[in-house]
Steps between C-alpha positions, in 0.01 A plus 500: 500500500648846404521710813599822309276780588327668210329837590132522427343803350283539799785488749602817679843602393777534764518830686778756451575838672531797283680847548420751245707823484425808277716815478318825540561754232711263280347643172638844599860377526715608206545193261877495549452446879232233483717193464743606770222577741340159438838345553528657834165378592592164403801512714310629794239222482768229457683630807175525709409130407835387624486706812151350582606140470361441142863408397386268200362806314559457127416740211395285211507705185311232307212555728498880485228726359587848522269728703716793406501656857509215736477121540294208628683255723360156532621314812421182677188554719710453822662828439165702529576632850851586424382717209314719762769482765789547468500563122292820513704647782826406333386637169418834661851525653663410167304771318588753754879409476497531131325845521775606746783401280364545135634751265292819441453377140351167601124480567354426826336156530164496666300171502155377529486127595247231572520166662258222426478123499284261291500208256692529171485239214852381427718521299399854385363594829176641370201566722283762681754528779755666266229730365377599833851570628548737208160668568590558859826689404297699239209569746384839614570399859866435459537808270341707777741349759786582252392872513505476879854353478634770264342786725714354782820452305468114484558267201263196541140424540361151496168332491486152665209274385244393771605156450865555566425735788299227680748228422814712603420806719190389673642137540812650683744394228655859454763572780487875487171594343154467672151584398515852632778577237246468218210694374208318362372607164294397198708459184328607173651559156367737243342316215493161692146529639497128601809545728437612875718345754573567866862582547747616772708808420850523648724796458837439682539803718142608526221394749156428369370803661694709263387289196125498591426877435642442143263214439205709637583788265545272208695596196363845474571781752233586749509813719687447831430665819772759397342551158811377332344210320745259643412176686454576870843543677693546179629867474599656173864443547426125503270507195787403262450785265738761621245644754232598254239312726386246247549140597688272254248281336522196269249341271411143579544347152654163436833499323552262210715183518733359777816308533420161644791391723522175695680486820596157630648189365155335464440704189396326184576727190204552275356752252451864580197598685244688305 
């Protein structure tokens, strides 16, 4: 009797953890600076993975589909908690170190990120989990969190899916992060009317009480108590526009294609994800 396992079409595919990163303002970078900036980001991410115990990270060019301004990392599901803590904290520190040492001619790197987990069909790793991870990073919620980060001189804003939050943060698998470090929000994407998911926003360096007023105000300015139009508690000097009193805002629109990057030795190289 042949004991080899043959997957059935009705079987739920194996789960994988996903980290999506997307660079804010990439399209505004001069063309000559785009490739060096992406190379810097690749170096930062490789270093962070190694620092966080994901030492078997591998960038497989044959499995890459260019997102242009970021990447999707597909990892074994066991890494889901590590992607929240310590990866996000280490990523914040790495971005800050680069900012402190970069040449004046080199663009600043600010990132939106998302962490998700779900089933993906091998070998191409297709599935709703990858789509949802990209929608999280493109959602209005994380873009608003990015505005809060920029206003306070920070370089990273992340959205953690509810599934990852429950399995990692609420389950006590994150050593330095707890539920009170996160701001609950609803992720929506312009033009994706069927997508509406609970997520948990995390901006390393900001407490949820600072992020919450931005969500209440939405992406459009509303008059504050001081008449400035800024979210409550955000003075003109922090509005990110040189002190004109208008908050920095970003439109929640999904951005094209994405590099698909497998991290971990259990990767099976397949066709590019569409």
